[in-house]
Kinemage of the C-alpha trace (Angstrom):
@kinemage 1
@onewidth
@group {chain A} dominant
@subgroup {mainchain}
@vectorlist {calphas} color= white
{ca met a 1} P -46.215 20.414 2.579
{ca ser a 2} L -47.654 17.093 4.116
{ca phe a 3} L -47.438 16.574 7.751
{ca lys a 4} L -45.310 12.781 7.140
{ca lys a 5} L -43.029 15.136 4.676
{ca met a 6} L -42.273 17.798 7.493
{ca leu a 7} L -41.353 14.970 9.687
{ca ala a 8} L -39.060 13.296 7.161
{ca arg a 9} L -37.042 16.486 7.289
{ca leu a 10} L -36.659 15.964 10.840
{ca gly a 11} L -35.446 12.644 10.687
{ca ile a 12} L -38.914 10.609 11.791
{ca gly a 13} L -40.260 8.004 9.675
{ca ser a 14} L -37.131 9.009 7.052
{ca ala a 15} L -34.939 6.475 5.507
{ca arg a 16} L -32.806 4.178 7.335
{ca val a 17} L -29.419 2.656 6.517
{ca asp a 18} L -27.783 -0.510 7.754
{ca thr a 19} L -24.593 -1.444 6.247
{ca arg a 20} L -23.512 -5.117 6.743
{ca leu a 21} L -19.960 -6.872 6.113
{ca glu a 22} L -19.395 -10.156 4.756
{ca his a 23} L -16.213 -10.114 7.349
{ca asp a 24} L -15.047 -7.655 9.726
{ca thr a 25} L -11.721 -8.681 9.474
{ca val a 26} L -9.594 -7.275 6.684
{ca arg a 27} L -5.960 -6.560 5.331
{ca ala a 28} L -4.402 -3.685 4.091
{ca gly a 29} L -4.439 -3.631 0.289
{ca gly a 30} L -7.234 -6.273 0.674
{ca asp a 31} L -10.969 -6.250 -0.393
{ca leu a 32} L -13.424 -5.289 2.061
{ca arg a 33} L -16.987 -6.859 0.935
{ca gly a 34} L -20.538 -6.036 2.048
{ca ala a 35} L -23.787 -4.304 1.133
{ca val a 36} L -25.692 -1.077 2.071
{ca his a 37} L -29.261 -1.938 3.052
{ca ile a 38} L -31.777 1.176 2.574
{ca gln a 39} L -35.197 1.049 3.994
{ca gly a 40} L -37.614 3.901 2.663
{ca gly a 41} L -39.580 6.070 5.093
{ca his a 42} L -43.082 7.221 5.054
{ca thr a 43} L -42.809 9.296 1.697
{ca pro a 44} L -40.753 9.460 -1.183
{ca gln a 45} L -37.151 10.928 -0.690
{ca arg a 46} L -34.728 12.053 -3.227
{ca ile a 47} L -31.195 10.086 -2.092
{ca asp a 48} L -28.590 12.622 -3.731
{ca arg a 49} L -25.634 10.194 -2.841
{ca ile a 50} L -24.541 7.286 -0.946
{ca asp a 51} L -20.901 7.726 0.317
{ca leu a 52} L -18.567 5.126 2.166
{ca his a 53} L -15.825 6.515 4.187
{ca leu a 54} L -12.649 4.375 5.820
{ca met a 55} L -12.215 6.672 9.047
{ca ala a 56} L -9.457 6.346 11.656
{ca gln a 57} L -8.665 7.995 14.734
{ca tyr a 58} L -5.404 9.820 15.596
{ca leu a 59} L -4.035 11.635 18.443
{ca gln a 60} L -3.199 15.363 18.574
{ca arg a 61} L -0.592 16.387 20.875
{ca asp a 62} L -0.843 19.983 22.577
{ca asn a 63} L 2.188 20.440 25.115
{ca asp a 64} L 1.183 17.604 27.328
{ca arg a 65} L -2.335 17.104 26.640
{ca arg a 66} L -3.474 14.621 23.735
{ca ser a 67} L -6.941 14.736 22.234
{ca ala a 68} L -8.619 12.137 19.900
{ca leu a 69} L -9.302 13.293 16.451
{ca asn a 70} L -11.300 11.425 13.530
{ca thr a 71} L -10.394 11.940 9.729
{ca val a 72} L -10.989 10.296 6.509
{ca val a 73} L -8.651 8.149 4.844
{ca arg a 74} L -10.556 7.081 1.803
{ca thr a 75} L -14.132 7.696 0.235
{ca trp a 76} L -15.644 5.799 -2.058
{ca arg a 77} L -19.392 6.943 -3.742
{ca ile a 78} L -21.350 3.931 -4.357
{ca ala a 79} L -24.529 5.128 -5.649
{ca asn a 80} L -25.582 8.329 -7.615
{ca pro a 81} L -29.029 10.303 -7.282
{ca phe a 82} L -32.170 7.859 -6.729
{ca thr a 83} L -35.646 8.652 -5.482
{ca leu a 84} L -36.673 5.734 -2.527
{ca glu a 85} L -40.127 5.210 -2.512
{ca pro a 86} L -42.000 4.649 0.494
{ca gln a 87} L -40.980 1.140 2.527
{ca glu a 88} L -38.835 0.307 -0.606
{ca val a 89} L -35.949 -1.776 0.335
{ca lys a 90} L -32.763 -1.419 -1.630
{ca glu a 91} L -29.603 -3.408 -1.239
{ca leu a 92} L -26.200 -2.099 -2.641
{ca pro a 93} L -23.334 -4.510 -2.556
{ca phe a 94} L -19.759 -3.177 -2.765
{ca ser a 95} L -16.429 -4.189 -2.699
{ca leu a 96} L -13.633 -1.591 -1.505
{ca arg a 97} L -9.992 -1.958 -1.812
{ca met a 98} L -8.194 -1.022 1.187
{ca pro a 99} L -5.544 1.505 0.860
{ca ala a 100} L -1.920 -0.303 1.551
{ca his a 101} L -1.474 2.205 4.031
{ca thr a 102} L -4.382 1.676 6.047
{ca pro a 103} L -3.527 1.827 10.040
{ca leu a 104} L -3.568 -1.439 11.762
{ca thr a 105} L -5.866 -1.788 14.804
{ca glu a 106} L -4.093 -4.415 16.731
{ca arg a 107} L -2.805 -2.731 19.486
{ca gly a 108} L -3.794 0.233 17.618
{ca ser a 109} L -6.171 3.083 17.176
{ca pro a 110} L -9.832 2.035 15.828
{ca val a 111} L -10.823 2.275 12.208
{ca trp a 112} L -14.259 2.038 10.885
{ca leu a 113} L -16.638 2.249 7.911
{ca lys a 114} L -18.857 4.900 7.953
{ca thr a 115} L -21.917 5.045 5.657
{ca ala a 116} L -23.553 8.471 4.737
{ca leu a 117} L -26.646 9.063 2.872
{ca asp a 118} L -27.136 12.506 1.759
{ca ile a 119} L -30.854 13.163 1.729
{ca asp a 120} L -32.584 16.120 -0.342
{ca asn a 121} L -34.007 18.507 2.493
{ca ala a 122} L -33.704 16.209 5.385
{ca leu a 123} L -31.350 14.922 8.200
{ca asn a 124} L -28.980 12.500 6.911
{ca pro a 125} L -28.734 8.780 7.975
{ca glu a 126} L -25.301 7.441 9.067
{ca asp a 127} L -24.203 4.030 10.220
{ca ser a 128} L -20.744 2.973 11.391
{ca asp a 129} L -19.009 -0.279 11.488
{ca arg a 130} L -15.722 -1.250 13.204
{ca ile a 131} L -13.470 -2.889 11.712
{ca his a 132} L -10.243 -5.106 12.253
{ca val a 133} L -7.092 -4.357 9.837
{ca leu a 134} L -4.497 -6.591 9.426
{ca pro a 135} L -0.730 -6.045 8.378
{ca his a 136} L -0.120 -5.468 4.540
{ca pro a 137} L 1.524 -8.547 3.065
{ca ser a 138} L 4.678 -6.493 3.018
{ca leu a 139} L 4.303 -5.176 6.521
{ca gln a 140} L 3.727 -8.385 7.973
{ca thr a 141} L 7.192 -9.742 6.283
{ca val a 142} L 8.791 -7.034 8.663
{ca leu a 143} L 6.775 -7.566 11.459
{ca asp a 144} L 7.496 -11.193 11.234
{ca ala a 145} L 11.215 -10.312 10.713
{ca val a 146} L 11.386 -8.143 13.984
{ca leu a 147} L 9.754 -10.683 16.001
{ca his a 148} L 12.029 -13.243 14.588
{ca leu a 149} L 14.911 -11.231 15.766
{ca gly a 150} L 13.957 -11.346 19.407
{ca leu a 151} L 12.203 -8.097 19.568
{ca gln a 152} L 8.597 -7.991 21.352
{ca trp a 153} L 5.588 -5.752 19.899
{ca lys a 154} L 4.469 -3.611 22.502
{ca asn a 155} L 2.171 -0.926 21.163
{ca ala a 156} L 0.592 0.798 17.771
{ca tyr a 157} L -0.927 4.061 17.687
{ca cys a 158} L -1.693 7.075 15.040
{ca glu a 159} L -0.204 10.467 15.839
{ca ala a 160} L -0.769 14.043 13.965
{ca gly a 161} L 1.797 14.834 11.538
{ca pro a 162} L 3.031 15.059 7.974
{ca pro a 163} L 2.301 11.539 6.593
{ca leu a 164} L 5.396 11.726 4.071
{ca gly a 165} L 3.354 12.099 0.619
{ca arg a 166} L 0.047 11.352 1.665
{ca glu a 167} L -2.945 13.211 2.601
{ca glu a 168} L -3.952 11.975 5.995
{ca pro a 169} L -3.129 14.031 8.909
{ca phe a 170} L -0.970 11.572 10.632
{ca val a 171} L 1.384 8.756 10.744
{ca gln a 172} L 0.917 5.284 12.219
{ca glu a 173} L 4.017 3.995 14.736
{ca leu a 174} L 4.595 0.459 15.669
{ca glu a 175} L 6.501 0.198 19.287
{ca phe a 176} L 8.769 -2.697 20.148
{ca his a 177} L 11.027 -3.695 22.691
{ca ser a 178} L 13.750 -6.430 23.096
{ca thr a 179} L 13.398 -9.558 25.066
{ca pro a 180} L 15.860 -11.942 26.238
{ca arg a 181} L 15.950 -13.334 22.709
{ca trp a 182} L 17.679 -10.309 21.278
{ca gln a 183} L 21.168 -10.892 20.669
{ca gly a 184} L 22.564 -7.549 21.461
{ca pro a 185} L 22.458 -4.502 24.156
{ca pro a 186} L 18.652 -3.553 25.177
{ca arg a 187} L 16.791 -1.996 22.375
{ca thr a 188} L 13.553 -0.089 21.766
{ca leu a 189} L 12.264 0.181 18.235
{ca ala a 190} L 9.800 2.826 16.928
{ca leu a 191} L 8.865 1.632 13.604
{ca leu a 192} L 7.082 3.813 10.980
{ca pro a 193} L 5.765 2.162 7.981
{ca phe a 194} L 5.373 4.164 4.551
{ca pro a 195} L 3.798 1.547 2.009
{ca thr a 196} L 4.606 2.398 -1.671
{ca glu a 197} L 4.412 1.288 -5.224
{ca asp a 198} L 7.826 0.098 -5.169
{ca gly a 199} L 8.007 -1.561 -1.790
{ca leu a 200} L 7.934 -0.564 1.537
{ca glu a 201} L 9.772 2.760 3.368
{ca leu a 202} L 10.906 2.137 6.971
{ca ile a 203} L 11.808 4.832 9.211
{ca leu a 204} L 13.251 3.261 12.450
{ca asp a 205} L 13.984 5.099 15.946
{ca ile a 206} L 16.371 3.298 17.738
{ca asp a 207} L 17.062 3.917 21.518
{ca arg a 208} L 15.280 7.187 21.166
{ca gly a 209} L 13.942 9.714 23.931
{ca pro a 210} L 10.583 10.393 24.793
{ca arg a 211} L 10.064 12.960 22.311
{ca gly a 212} L 11.082 10.850 19.620
{ca leu a 213} L 7.949 11.023 17.354
{ca thr a 214} L 7.289 14.509 18.133
{ca ser a 215} L 10.866 15.450 17.015
{ca leu a 216} L 10.562 13.531 13.882
{ca leu a 217} L 6.982 15.393 13.519
{ca glu a 218} L 8.805 18.739 13.997
{ca gly a 219} L 11.689 18.277 12.032
{ca thr a 220} L 13.993 18.549 14.867
{ca gly a 221} L 16.462 16.025 16.304
{ca leu a 222} L 16.395 12.722 18.164
{ca glu a 223} L 16.865 12.851 21.923
{ca gly a 224} L 19.253 9.751 22.843
{ca gly a 225} L 19.016 7.386 20.117
{ca arg a 226} L 19.246 7.450 16.283
{ca arg a 227} L 17.140 7.212 13.125
{ca glu a 228} L 17.560 5.386 10.305
{ca arg a 229} L 15.920 4.840 6.871
{ca leu a 230} L 15.382 1.336 5.232
{ca val a 231} L 13.900 0.528 1.798
{ca leu a 232} L 13.076 -2.693 1.045
{ca thr a 233} L 11.889 -3.495 -2.641
{ca pro a 234} L 9.385 -6.384 -3.979
{ca ala a 235} L 12.498 -8.278 -4.559
{ca asp a 236} L 13.635 -7.699 -0.952
{ca leu a 237} L 10.307 -8.556 0.540
{ca thr a 238} L 9.829 -11.942 -1.606
{ca arg a 239} L 13.072 -13.338 -0.150
{ca gly a 240} L 11.130 -13.651 3.085
{ca val a 241} L 11.321 -13.235 6.895
{ca ile a 242} L 15.003 -14.344 7.656
{ca ser a 243} L 16.375 -11.730 4.959
{ca val a 244} L 14.529 -9.102 5.818
{ca ser a 245} L 15.419 -9.577 9.411
{ca glu a 246} L 19.030 -9.392 8.435
{ca ala a 247} L 18.526 -6.451 6.733
{ca leu a 248} L 17.013 -4.979 9.694
{ca ala a 249} L 19.733 -6.536 12.149
{ca ala a 250} L 22.335 -4.422 10.005
{ca his a 251} L 20.566 -0.955 11.232
{ca leu a 252} L 19.714 -2.271 14.878
{ca arg a 253} L 23.198 -3.744 15.887
C-alpha cells in the first residue's frame, strides 16, 4: 500500500464534501434544493454511496433529567458507487421533498441536513447544514387560527414518544397561552399536530398540569385539564383561518 493511500484511510488527503443549499429556509412539505460538492483527494477512492439525512433533535425525559438526542427523520440516496479520481471535482444537484411532519424550528428544536459519504476502507467525510423549517401550509392555517383567537405562541419542542403511526421516536408540541385578546377564561394550550394524507389531526391539551405531555406519551390521565381531538379535512382547511378558528374555539371554550 502506498503512503498516500495509507494516509487517505486515516482521512488525511482523502475526499472532501461540502453541501451548498440554494436557501436554508424550507417549508414542511416543500422542496429543499442544493448541490453536493465533492473534491477528490490524493489517491483514487471508491465512493460506495452518498446519503443525505434529514436530522432532528428531541428531548428524552428520565425522571427529572432531560437529555438531547439526535435522530434521522428521512434519508435520500443521491449517488450509487463510483470512483473519485485524485483532485476530481463532482457536483451532484438535488431536490428533496421535506416530509409534511418535519419539525418546525421556530421556537423549537434544531433540524439539519447531514451529508454522508461512504468511502471504501477509509474514514467517511460528513457535512452538516442547519435549516430553518416553516410550518406546512395546513399547519400554518391552524397557527394563524390560534393566534386569531387571541392565544400567543410561546414554545415548540420535540420530546420522546410514540408519534402516532410514524417511525420517528418523538412528537413535536406547540405551546400557547391566552392574551387579553382572548374572549374567555385564561387558557393554556398544548397543540400536537399530526399531518395525514387526508388533512391534519390535532391533539389539544387544554389547561393541563405540568406532566401533560408525559401523560399523553405514557398513556396515563391528564393532570388538571382536558384533552380534545380535532381532525381537519382538506375542505376544512381551505375554508380559511376564520373557519378553522371557529372549530378550535368550540373545543377551547
